[in-house]
C-alpha positions in Angstrom: -74.6 91.5 22.4 -71.6 93.3 21.8 -67.9 92.9 22.1 -67.3 94.7 25.5 -64.0 93.9 28.2 -63.6 94.4 31.5 -61.4 97.7 31.9 -58.2 97.2 34.1 -57.4 95.5 37.3 -56.9 97.4 40.5 -54.7 95.3 43.5 -54.0 93.0 40.7 -58.0 91.8 40.4 -60.4 93.2 37.9 -62.0 96.6 38.7 -65.1 94.8 37.7 -65.0 93.0 41.5 -64.8 96.3 43.5 -67.6 97.0 41.7 -69.0 93.3 42.6 -68.2 94.3 46.1 -69.9 97.7 46.6 -73.3 96.4 45.1 -72.9 93.5 47.2 -72.0 95.5 50.3 -75.3 97.8 49.9 -77.1 95.2 49.1 -76.1 93.0 52.3 -76.7 96.6 54.5 -80.7 96.3 53.1 -81.3 93.3 53.8 -79.3 92.9 56.9 -81.0 96.7 58.3 -84.4 94.8 57.5 -83.9 91.5 59.2 -82.6 93.0 62.3 -86.2 95.4 63.3 -88.2 92.6 61.8 -89.4 91.0 64.5 -89.2 94.3 66.8 -91.2 96.1 64.4 -94.0 93.3 64.4 -93.8 93.4 68.1 -94.1 97.0 68.9 -97.2 98.4 70.1 -99.9 99.6 66.9 -99.6 103.1 66.1 -103.3 103.8 67.7 -101.6 103.0 71.0 -98.6 104.9 70.7 -96.2 102.5 68.8 -95.1 102.0 65.5 -95.7 98.4 65.1 -98.2 95.8 64.6 -98.7 94.4 67.6 -98.3 91.4 66.9 -97.4 88.1 69.9 -93.7 87.0 70.1 -94.6 84.0 68.8 -96.2 85.3 65.6 -93.7 87.3 65.0 -90.7 84.6 65.3 -93.1 82.6 63.0 -93.3 84.7 60.2 -89.4 85.8 60.6 -88.6 81.8 60.3 -91.1 81.7 57.2 -89.7 85.0 55.6 -86.1 83.6 56.1 -86.7 80.5 55.1 -88.2 81.5 51.5 -85.4 83.5 51.4 -83.2 80.9 51.4 -85.7 78.9 48.2 -86.5 81.8 46.3 -82.8 81.9 44.8 -83.4 78.6 43.0 -86.2 80.2 41.1 -84.0 83.4 40.2 -81.2 81.2 39.5 -83.0 79.4 36.8 -84.7 82.4 35.4 -81.2 83.9 34.9 -79.5 81.0 33.4 -82.9 80.3 31.1 -83.9 83.9 30.2 -82.4 86.5 31.7 -78.9 86.9 31.8 -77.2 87.8 35.8 -77.4 90.9 34.9 -80.9 91.8 34.2 -81.3 89.5 37.0 -79.8 91.8 39.5 -81.5 94.7 38.2 -84.9 93.7 38.2 -84.3 92.3 41.7 -82.3 95.3 43.6 -85.6 97.3 41.9 -87.9 94.7 43.4 -85.9 94.5 47.1 -86.0 98.4 46.9 -89.9 98.7 46.1 -90.1 96.2 49.1 -88.5 98.0 51.5 -90.3 101.3 50.6 -93.4 99.6 51.0 -92.7 98.1 54.3 -91.8 102.1 55.2 -94.8 103.6 54.4 -97.8 101.6 54.5 -99.8 104.1 57.2 -99.3 107.1 55.2 -100.1 105.0 51.7 -103.4 103.1 52.5 -104.4 103.8 56.4 -106.3 100.9 57.3 -104.3 98.2 55.2 -101.2 98.3 57.3 -101.2 94.1 57.4 -101.8 93.8 53.4 -98.8 96.6 52.9 -97.2 94.2 55.1 -97.4 91.2 53.4 -96.8 93.2 49.9 -93.9 94.5 50.7 -92.8 91.0 52.4 -93.4 89.5 49.3 -91.7 91.4 46.8 -88.8 91.7 48.9 -88.4 87.7 48.8 -88.9 87.8 45.4 -86.1 90.0 44.2 -83.8 88.7 47.0 -84.3 85.4 44.9 -83.1 87.0 41.4 -80.4 89.2 43.3 -79.1 87.0 45.3 -77.4 84.0 43.3 -76.4 86.2 40.9 -74.3 88.7 42.1 -72.4 85.8 43.5 -71.9 84.2 40.4 -70.3 87.1 38.6 -67.5 87.1 40.7 -66.2 84.1 39.3 -67.5 85.2 35.9 -64.2 87.4 36.3 -61.5 84.9 36.1 -60.7 82.3 33.6 -60.6 78.5 34.5 -57.5 77.7 37.2 -57.1 81.4 37.8 -55.2 81.1 40.9 -56.6 85.0 42.0 -59.9 83.7 41.9 -60.1 82.4 46.0 -58.7 85.9 46.8 -61.6 87.4 45.4 -64.0 85.8 47.3 -62.3 87.1 50.2 -62.4 90.3 49.3 -65.9 90.2 48.1 -67.1 88.3 51.7 -65.3 91.4 53.4 -67.9 93.6 51.5 -71.4 91.3 52.5 -69.6 91.2 56.1 -69.0 95.3 56.1 -72.3 95.9 54.9 -74.0 93.5 57.4 -71.8 95.2 60.2 -72.6 98.5 59.4 -76.8 97.9 58.7 -77.1 96.8 62.5 -75.6 100.2 63.7 -77.0 102.1 61.1 -80.6 101.2 61.1 -79.9 101.7 65.2 -79.1 105.5 64.8 -82.0 105.7 62.5 -84.7 104.2 64.1 -83.4 106.2 67.6 -83.2 109.6 66.1 -87.2 109.0 64.6 -88.4 108.2 68.2 -88.7 104.6 67.6 -90.0 104.4 64.5 -89.0 101.1 62.6 -90.7 102.4 59.4 -87.6 105.1 59.2 -85.3 101.9 59.4 -86.9 100.0 56.5 -87.1 102.7 54.4 -83.3 103.3 55.6 -82.6 100.0 53.9 -84.3 100.6 51.1 -81.7 103.4 50.5 -79.2 101.5 50.7 -80.3 99.1 47.9 -81.3 101.7 45.5 -77.3 102.7 46.3 -76.9 99.1 45.1 -78.4 100.1 41.9 -77.0 102.7 41.4 -73.8 102.0 41.6 -74.2 99.0 39.1 -75.9 100.9 36.4 -73.3 103.4 36.4 -70.3 101.1 36.2 -71.4 97.8 35.2 -70.5 97.8 31.2 -67.7 99.3 31.9 -66.0 97.2 34.4 -67.6 94.2 33.9 -68.0 94.0 30.0 -70.4 91.1 28.8 -69.6 89.5 31.9 -73.4 88.3 33.0 -75.2 89.1 30.0 -76.1 86.2 28.1 -78.3 83.5 30.2 -75.5 80.6 30.8 -78.1 77.8 29.7 -78.1 79.7 25.7 -74.0 79.7 25.9 -73.8 76.2 27.6 -75.7 75.2 24.8 -73.9 76.7 22.1 -70.9 75.1 23.6 -72.1 71.8 23.5 -73.6 71.9 20.4 -70.2 72.6 19.1 -68.3 69.6 20.8 -71.6 67.2 20.1 -74.1 65.8 22.6 -73.1 64.4 26.2 -74.2 61.3 26.3 -76.0 60.6 29.7 -74.7 58.0 32.4 -76.4 56.5 35.4 -74.4 57.6 38.8 -71.8 55.2 39.8 -71.2 53.4 43.0 -68.8 56.0 44.4 -71.2 59.3 43.2 -74.2 57.5 45.1 -72.3 57.2 48.4 -71.4 60.5 48.1 -74.6 61.8 47.5 -75.4 59.5 50.5 -72.6 61.7 52.7 -74.1 65.1 51.4 -77.6 64.1 52.4 -77.2 63.1 55.9 -74.5 66.3 56.4 -77.4 68.3 54.9 -79.6 67.1 58.5 -77.2 68.0 61.0 -77.4 71.3 59.0 -80.8 71.8 59.7 -80.1 71.4 63.0 -77.4 73.8 63.2 -79.1 76.9 61.1 -82.3 76.2 63.2 -80.6 77.1 66.6 -78.2 79.6 65.0 -81.4 81.5 63.2 -82.7 82.2 66.8 -80.3 85.4 66.8 -82.7 87.4 64.4 -86.1 86.2 66.0 -85.9 85.1 69.9 -82.7 86.2 70.4 -83.5 89.4 69.5 -86.5 89.8 70.8 -84.4 88.4 74.3 -82.1 91.5 73.8 -85.1 94.1 73.4 -87.0 92.7 76.3 -85.0 91.3 79.0 -81.3 92.6 78.5 -79.5 95.6 80.4 -78.4 97.3 77.6 -76.9 100.6 79.7 -73.6 101.8 79.6 -74.2 104.5 81.9 -76.7 106.7 80.7 -76.7 105.8 77.6 -78.6 102.5 76.0 -77.0 100.2 73.2 -79.4 99.8 70.5 -81.1 96.2 70.3 -80.3 96.4 66.8 -76.2 96.6 67.1 -76.6 93.2 68.8 -77.2 91.8 65.4 -73.5 93.5 63.9 -72.0 90.8 66.5 -72.0 87.9 64.0 -70.4 90.0 61.0 -67.7 91.4 63.2 -66.8 88.2 64.7 -66.7 86.8 60.7 -64.3 89.6 59.6 -62.0 89.1 62.7 -61.8 85.5 62.7 -62.4 83.5 59.6 -58.1 84.1 58.6 -58.0 83.1 62.0 -59.9 79.8 61.8 -58.8 78.9 58.7 -55.0 79.3 59.6 -55.4 77.0 62.4 -57.0 74.4 60.4 -53.5 74.7 58.7 -51.4 74.4 61.8 -53.0 71.3 62.4 -51.2 69.6 59.5 -52.3 66.1 59.3 -54.0 66.5 62.7 -56.8 68.8 60.9 -60.2 67.4 61.2 -61.9 65.9 58.6 -65.6 67.5 57.3 -67.8 65.9 59.8 -65.6 66.0 62.7 -65.8 69.9 61.8 -69.4 69.9 61.6 -69.2 68.1 65.3 -67.4 70.9 66.2 -69.9 74.0 64.7 -72.6 72.1 66.9 -70.7 71.6 69.9 -69.8 75.9 69.8 -73.7 76.3 69.0 -74.6 74.7 72.1 -72.3 76.4 74.5 -73.6 79.9 72.8 -76.6 78.7 74.2 -75.1 77.6 77.5 -75.0 81.8 77.6 -78.4 82.4 77.0 -79.2 79.9 79.4 -76.7 81.7 82.1 -79.1 85.1 80.8 -81.9 83.6 81.8 -80.5 82.1 85.1 -79.5 85.7 86.4 -82.7 87.1 86.1 -83.6 84.6 88.7 -87.4 84.7 87.1 -88.3 88.3 88.7 -90.4 90.3 85.6 -88.1 93.4 87.0 -84.5 92.4 86.2 -82.5 92.0 83.4 -79.6 90.0 82.5 -76.1 91.5 81.3 -75.4 92.2 77.8 -72.3 89.9 77.8 -74.1 86.8 78.0 -75.4 87.8 74.8 -71.9 88.6 73.4 -70.9 85.5 74.5 -73.1 83.3 72.7 -72.9 85.3 69.7 -69.3 84.5 69.4 -69.8 81.1 70.0 -72.0 80.9 67.3 -70.1 82.7 64.8 -67.2 80.0 65.7 -69.5 77.4 65.4 -70.5 78.8 61.8 -67.3 78.8 60.6 -66.6 75.4 61.9 -69.4 74.1 60.2 -71.0 76.8 57.5 -68.2 76.9 54.8 -66.8 73.3 55.3 -70.7 72.4 54.3 -70.3 74.3 51.0 -66.7 73.1 50.2 -68.2 69.6 50.6 -70.7 69.8 48.1 -68.6 71.3 45.6 -66.3 68.4 46.1 -68.8 65.7 46.4 -71.8 66.1 43.8 -71.4 64.6 40.4 -70.5 67.2 38.0 -73.2 66.8 35.9 -76.0 67.3 39.1 -73.8 69.9 40.7 -76.4 72.5 40.2 -78.9 70.5 41.7 -76.8 69.3 44.9 -76.0 72.7 45.8 -79.9 73.7 45.7 -80.5 71.0 47.6 -78.6 72.3 50.2 -80.8 75.5 50.0 -83.5 73.4 50.7 -81.9 72.7 53.8 -81.1 75.8 55.0 -84.4 76.7 54.3 -86.1 74.0 56.1 -83.6 74.9 58.8 -85.0 78.9 58.9 -88.3 77.7 58.7 -87.9 75.3 61.9 -86.0 77.9 63.4 -89.2 80.2 63.2 -91.2 77.7 64.7 -88.9 76.8 67.5 -88.7 79.9 68.0 -92.4 80.7 68.4 -92.8 78.4 71.1 -92.1 81.4 73.6 -96.2 81.8 73.7 -98.3 84.2 72.5 -97.7 86.7 75.5 -98.7 86.3 78.9 -96.4 86.4 82.3 -93.1 87.5 81.9 -92.3 85.1 84.2 -93.9 82.0 81.6 -92.2 83.7 78.7 -88.7 83.4 80.5 -89.6 80.0 81.4 -90.2 79.3 77.9 -87.1 80.8 76.4 -85.1 78.6 78.9 -86.5 75.4 77.6 -86.3 76.8 74.1 -82.4 77.7 74.9 -81.7 74.7 76.9 -83.9 72.2 74.1 -81.5 73.2 71.4 -78.3 73.4 73.5 -79.0 69.6 74.1 -80.1 68.6 70.7 -76.9 70.4 69.3 -74.5 68.6 71.5 -76.2 65.1 71.0 -76.3 65.5 67.2 -72.5 66.2 67.4 -71.6 63.2 69.7 -73.7 61.0 66.9 -72.0 62.9 64.1 -68.4 62.2 65.6 -69.0 58.6 65.6 -70.5 58.6 62.1 -67.5 60.8 60.9 -65.4 57.8 59.9 -68.4 56.3 57.8 -68.9 59.0 56.3 -65.5 59.3 55.0 -65.4 56.0 53.6 -68.2 57.3 51.5 -66.4 60.4 50.3 -63.6 58.0 48.4 -60.8 59.8 49.1 -62.7 63.3 48.4 -60.9 65.2 51.1 -57.2 64.1 49.8 -54.8 67.2 49.9 -51.8 67.6 48.1 -50.8 71.3 48.3 -48.5 73.2 50.3 -49.0 75.0 53.4 -49.3 78.5 51.7 -51.7 77.2 49.1 -53.9 75.4 51.7 -54.3 78.4 53.8 -56.0 80.6 50.7 -57.7 77.6 49.8 -59.0 77.7 53.5 -59.9 81.8 53.4 -61.0 81.4 50.4 -63.5 78.5 51.3 -64.8 80.7 53.9 -65.5 83.5 51.5 -67.1 81.3 48.8 -69.8 80.5 51.4 -70.2 83.9 52.9 -71.1 85.0 49.3 -74.1 82.6 49.1 -75.4 81.7 52.4 -75.0 86.2 53.0 
């Protein structure tokens, strides 16, 4: 290990922050570009029938999408442990990035490489991509925090900058991959290759500038460093959980169940809602058709625009600011409102197989889903960091990831209820039932959570008490949102 230190600052922050910002921008571009076209590729006609896909049913495609996104949130637990115990964050990022790029390129060229083995190559590409994501995802975010000493007031602002990189990458992904697929006459495999190129750019940038701008950050496994620190201080005695700690863990578990409900609905965006956009939405503006993938960029755009607004609203409410469970309940209500727009889209079609619904229904749905996300998701992450006992904080955060992984799988199961084909009228009826079912479940869950909120706050034992100025509170609220996005996305 060398004694290299990070070099210089830019806009008051270490230059390494902007390296990590750029690396994550391209990595998130790669992931979201692939996510935007995955189910579209699966349901497109097979190549022998003039299509560019695998010819799956919508139900099978959405089910696989749920499994894939669930594993995307499960494998970071393993990747984080490997980095902490053996690899170090820097090496984990290189290995993970290489695997993710390889996975994208495998997805992009199965027909050319091994004729007649499309499915086998597809699963291989997905598997390699999932493993790479597990190594990359948890470690790039951790390195942002490592740039700052404990108590450094710039840390929250750093995550805000980092979060902007995440969402810029997510926004650009749907736009660019839509252009690429259209340019190659609907060939989704060109989109996968485009996503792979984005990942290669992330790796090149990290390789060229990491040592200069990050110094030795991320080169030593955290467990090794922590062991040396503990040995210097002497052995720390393990203590049982106190009643207060047990109550706070109960809050995390209860809120985690409501988190599953929210994300199972929200993740219809890349599955059922993506297919609805492609098949049942009038995307024409004059003589030009808006690419389906562009709608996948709406969430990132709304987050960038409205995250500071939502944070400011909480602060302006002052003593009237809702507690965390009530914010969760509001997020669930807004999710339900979003699906009310999807119900409107189905009703506009009137069961007519030849009709199309207005794209503005989708814009409204994505808007309210994003508002719900901003009310619920950042608060959830912040809550875990406040309530989890320090000695098992990583375990509790890992448990929170498991809730999200379960939600993604459940979302795939729910979306797959659209059926395995058949008449368009049947698909529309099933879509209506799914949208209505999720919306009703979300609102009922919100009501239950609202009436539980006082008891949950009691179990928090003062963890939400704030004694800070308005400016400090605003910075913390924006930082919480950014911290969430750095991990969630």
